[in-house]
C-alpha positions as CSV (number, residue, x, y, z in Angstrom):
1,M,-24.1,53.7,-45.7
2,I,-27.1,54.0,-43.4
3,E,-27.8,57.4,-44.8
4,Q,-28.0,56.0,-48.3
5,I,-30.5,53.3,-47.2
6,I,-32.7,55.8,-45.4
7,Y,-32.6,58.2,-48.3
8,Y,-33.5,55.7,-50.9
9,L,-36.4,54.4,-48.6
10,F,-37.7,58.0,-48.4
11,L,-37.2,58.4,-52.2
12,L,-39.3,55.2,-52.9
13,D,-41.9,56.4,-50.4
14,S,-42.2,59.8,-52.0
15,I,-42.4,58.4,-55.5
16,G,-45.1,55.9,-54.3
17,A,-47.1,58.6,-52.6
18,N,-47.0,60.8,-55.8
19,Y,-48.1,57.9,-57.9
20,I,-51.0,57.1,-55.6
21,V,-52.1,60.7,-55.4
22,W,-51.8,61.6,-59.0
23,F,-53.0,58.3,-60.6
24,Q,-54.8,56.1,-58.0
25,G,-56.6,58.6,-55.7
26,K,-60.0,56.9,-56.1
27,W,-58.5,53.5,-55.5
28,Y,-56.8,54.7,-52.3
29,C,-60.1,56.2,-50.9
30,K,-62.0,53.1,-51.9
31,N,-59.7,50.5,-50.4
32,F,-58.4,52.5,-47.4
33,R,-61.5,54.4,-46.2
34,I,-60.3,54.9,-42.6
35,F,-57.0,56.3,-43.7
36,C,-58.7,58.4,-46.5
37,R,-60.8,60.2,-43.9
38,Q,-57.8,61.1,-41.8
39,W,-55.2,61.6,-44.6
40,P,-56.9,62.4,-47.9
41,P,-54.8,62.3,-51.1
42,A,-53.4,65.8,-51.6
43,K,-51.4,66.5,-54.7
44,G,-49.7,69.6,-53.4
45,W,-48.3,68.0,-50.3
46,A,-47.1,64.9,-52.2
47,A,-45.3,67.1,-54.7
48,I,-43.7,69.1,-51.9
49,Y,-42.6,65.8,-50.2
50,L,-41.0,64.6,-53.5
51,G,-39.3,68.0,-54.0
52,L,-37.9,68.0,-50.5
53,V,-36.6,64.4,-50.8
54,L,-35.0,65.3,-54.1
55,W,-33.4,68.4,-52.6
56,V,-32.0,66.4,-49.7
57,G,-30.6,63.9,-52.3
58,W,-29.0,66.8,-54.2
59,L,-27.4,67.9,-50.9
60,Y,-26.2,64.4,-50.1
61,M,-24.6,64.2,-53.7
62,R,-22.8,67.5,-53.1
63,L,-21.5,66.2,-49.8
64,G,-20.4,62.9,-51.3
65,V,-22.7,60.8,-49.2
66,L,-24.5,59.3,-52.1
């Protein structure tokens, strides 16, 4: 049960991160200047993050957790 909640929170986070990076990068840097200096939007890292979360979800499905 707790694994499902944590997984879906990570899934929502990775989808949100990809949306911001791919479609709202300028908005992010405009509204979060301090964060943008430290963590600039990077499409590659966001895509890898989503891929890893989906891979973990696939593993959970195979184990019968999800």
